[in-house]
C-alpha positions in Angstrom: -7.1 -4.8 2.4 -6.9 -3.3 5.7 -4.2 -4.4 8.3 -2.5 -3.6 11.5 1.3 -4.1 12.0 2.9 -2.9 15.3 -0.1 -1.5 16.2 0.0 0.7 13.2 -3.0 0.3 10.6 -2.7 0.4 6.9 -4.7 0.1 3.7 -3.6 -1.5 0.6 -5.4 -0.7 -2.5 -5.1 -2.7 -5.9 -6.3 -1.3 -9.1 -6.9 -3.0 -12.6 -4.8 -1.3 -15.2 -6.4 -2.3 -18.5 -4.1 -0.3 -20.5 -1.4 -1.7 -19.0 -2.3 -5.4 -18.8 -2.3 -6.0 -15.0 -2.6 -4.5 -11.6 -1.1 -1.9 -9.9 -1.1 -1.4 -5.8 -0.7 1.5 -3.4 -0.6 1.7 0.3 -1.5 4.2 3.1 -1.5 4.6 6.8 -4.5 5.1 8.6 -5.3 7.3 11.9 -8.5 7.2 14.1 -10.5 10.6 14.1 -13.8 9.9 16.0 -14.0 6.3 15.4 -13.2 6.6 11.6 -10.3 5.6 10.0 -8.6 8.7 8.3 -6.3 8.0 5.3 -3.1 9.6 5.2 -0.8 10.4 1.8 -0.9 7.1 -0.3 2.2 5.6 -1.8 2.0 4.1 -5.3 4.3 1.2 -5.9 6.9 2.3 -8.7 9.8 0.8 -10.6 13.0 2.4 -10.2 12.9 4.3 -13.5 9.7 6.2 -12.0 7.2 4.1 -13.9 4.2 2.4 -12.1 4.9 -1.4 -11.2 2.5 -3.6 -13.0 1.7 -6.9 -11.5 0.2 -10.0 -13.3 -2.2 -10.8 -10.5 -4.2 -9.0 -8.1 -2.6 -11.1 -5.2 0.8 -10.4 -6.5 0.3 -6.9 -6.5 -1.5 -7.2 -2.9 1.5 -9.2 -1.4 4.2 -6.4 -2.9 2.3 -3.7 -1.2 2.0 -5.1 2.1 5.7 -6.3 2.0 6.4 -2.6 1.5 4.3 -1.4 4.2 5.8 -4.1 6.6 9.3 -2.7 5.9 8.1 1.1 6.2 6.8 0.3 9.8 9.6 -1.9 10.9 12.3 0.3 9.5 10.7 3.4 11.6 9.7 5.4 8.5 6.2 5.5 9.9 5.7 6.6 13.5 2.3 7.3 15.1 
């Protein structure tokens, strides 16, 4: 899922984790280069014990990752 918030482009990816019985999510921020989106470092959603966060549905994983994106942008962690 692609999106834009405060003029910063981001990308949310959700992956099915068959062995863990759910979905994981990651997000990254993108910049434009020659009219092509260039993905920067991706951030995986993790639990406090450093294990991958697993969600029951694809939608739940997507929503959680998007909330993280918005917090990162709104709190000034990302500046482009």
